[in-house]
C-alpha positions as a printed Julia matrix, in Angstrom:
175×3 Matrix{Float64}:
 17.05   22.36  -25.94
 14.3    19.72  -26.03
 16.88   16.94  -25.84
 18.6    18.62  -22.89
 15.27   18.96  -21.09
 14.45   15.3   -21.7
 17.9    14.24  -20.51
 17.49   16.29  -17.31
 14.06   14.76  -16.71
 15.49   11.28  -17.26
 18.37   12.0   -14.86
 15.94   13.23  -12.19
 13.79   10.1   -12.48
 16.88    7.86  -12.37
 18.14    9.7    -9.29
 14.76    9.32   -7.58
 14.78    5.57   -8.31
 18.32    5.25   -6.93
 17.34    7.13   -3.76
 14.31    4.85   -3.31
 16.49    1.75   -3.75
 19.0     3.13   -1.25
 16.22    3.9     1.25
 14.81    0.38    0.89
 18.24   -1.21    1.29
 19.02    0.84    4.39
 15.68    0.05    5.99
 16.13   -3.65    5.25
 19.59   -3.54    6.82
 18.21   -1.7     9.85
 15.59   -4.41   10.24
 18.25   -7.12   10.03
 20.33   -5.47   12.76
 17.28   -4.8    14.91
 16.18   -8.43   14.72
 19.66   -9.57   15.74
 19.51   -7.19   18.73
 15.88   -7.97   19.6
 16.73   -8.53   23.29
 17.61   -4.84   23.62
 14.28   -3.5    22.27
 15.88   -1.53   19.42
 14.19    1.5    17.89
 15.01    3.01   14.5
 15.39    6.79   14.64
 16.59    9.47   12.28
 15.9    10.29    8.64
 15.1     6.69    7.65
 11.94    6.86    9.74
 10.62    9.82    7.74
 11.71    8.38    4.4
 14.82   10.48    3.88
 18.37    9.31    3.35
 20.86   10.27    6.06
 23.65   12.5     4.83
 26.32   10.24    6.34
 24.62    7.03    5.11
 24.43    5.58    8.61
 21.58    3.89   10.41
 20.69    5.23   13.87
 19.27    2.8    16.42
 18.4     3.18   20.07
 19.13    0.09   22.19
 18.23   -0.45   25.83
 20.35   -2.49   28.24
 21.49   -2.38   31.85
 25.16   -2.78   30.85
 27.07   -1.93   27.7
 28.81   -5.3    27.98
 25.49   -7.0    27.17
 25.29   -5.2    23.84
 28.97   -5.79   23.13
 28.48   -9.5    23.84
 25.6    -9.68   21.37
 27.68   -7.91   18.7
 30.6   -10.26   19.25
 28.28  -13.26   19.12
 27.08  -12.07   15.69
 30.72  -11.59   14.63
 30.19   -7.92   13.81
 33.02   -5.39   13.87
 32.28   -2.42   16.11
 33.98    0.49   17.83
 33.12    2.76   20.71
 32.46    6.4    19.91
 32.22    9.6    21.92
 28.79   10.89   22.89
 29.7    14.57   23.24
 27.51   15.99   20.43
 24.62   13.64   21.08
 24.7    14.15   24.83
 22.87   17.46   24.46
 20.14   15.89   22.34
 19.71   12.72   24.39
 20.22   13.53   28.06
 19.88    9.9    29.16
 22.33    8.58   26.54
 24.9     6.34   28.22
 27.08    5.22   25.32
 27.49    4.9    21.6
 28.78    2.09   19.4
 29.39    2.13   15.67
 28.83   -1.2    13.92
 30.66   -1.47   10.61
 28.93   -3.12    7.68
 27.38   -2.38    4.33
 25.93    0.68    6.04
 27.44    1.81    9.3
 25.02    1.5    12.17
 25.13    3.82   15.15
 23.85    2.17   18.33
 22.79    4.66   21.0
 22.73    2.9    24.37
 20.15    3.85   26.99
 19.12    2.24   30.25
 16.08   -0.09   30.1
 13.95    2.45   32.0
 14.15    4.81   29.01
 12.52    2.46   26.5
  9.11    4.12   26.81
 10.43    7.67   27.21
 10.42    9.26   23.79
 13.28   11.77   23.52
 12.56   15.34   22.47
 14.33   16.82   19.46
 15.91   20.08   20.71
 15.68   21.67   17.26
 11.96   21.13   16.71
 10.94   20.67   20.36
  8.87   17.67   19.27
  9.19   13.98   20.13
 11.73   12.06   18.05
  9.95    9.67   15.7
 11.1     6.09   16.11
 10.06    2.65   14.92
 10.06   -0.67   16.73
 10.83   -3.95   14.98
  7.18   -4.7    14.22
  6.56   -1.17   12.92
  9.62   -1.36   10.68
  8.61   -4.82    9.44
  5.23   -3.41    8.42
  6.88   -0.45    6.69
  9.34   -2.66    4.81
  6.51   -4.98    3.76
  4.44   -1.99    2.62
  7.27   -0.5     0.56
  8.36   -3.91   -0.73
  6.65   -3.54   -4.08
  8.13   -0.09   -4.7
 11.61   -1.43   -3.9
 11.56   -4.05   -6.59
 13.26   -3.1    -9.8
 10.53   -2.94  -12.44
 11.08   -5.12  -15.47
 11.41   -3.22  -18.7
  8.31   -3.73  -20.78
  8.94   -4.58  -24.39
  8.22   -1.71  -26.69
  4.8    -2.24  -28.19
  3.35   -0.68  -31.31
  2.38    2.48  -29.39
  5.58    2.76  -27.35
  8.64    4.26  -29.05
 12.22    3.63  -27.87
 13.36    6.97  -26.42
 16.94    6.5   -27.66
 15.66    5.95  -31.2
 13.64    9.18  -30.87
 16.77   11.05  -29.67
 18.7     9.68  -32.65
 15.98   10.87  -35.01
 15.95   14.31  -33.39
 19.72   14.59  -33.66
 19.64   13.58  -37.3
């Protein structure tokens, strides 16, 4: 029973570390895409802003341009694969949404296209009736820099005289 409890605790801590690494990687990728699309004043929205992982593992960005062709041109200039997507479900949430593009990559990135006049109009989440939290490039840069130390994989410290190897302890308990 004690071994099972320790194994469950170890699995939970490993899962938490994996989720943190995934969150850091997705935020770093979002920052990379946002910097490439800087001319369109991108904003990161969705679970990554609050520190959660999206269920579909995609990054949601708002971009602002007069024409969709401007965004498409920037994507093609970067050499990124993309596809147009329907806005039916999102149209209820974002009334001023004009189009949606999905950029394929390590993590898929959903670009929600709005007119430039909407850049300072924070959309309202219909579920919570509160403004949607979103981050600009500089805000995301600060967040990534702040979490940078927690994203690094800690080096394993060598077992000192007071620190026992947990697998050796498990072996002793099993014996």
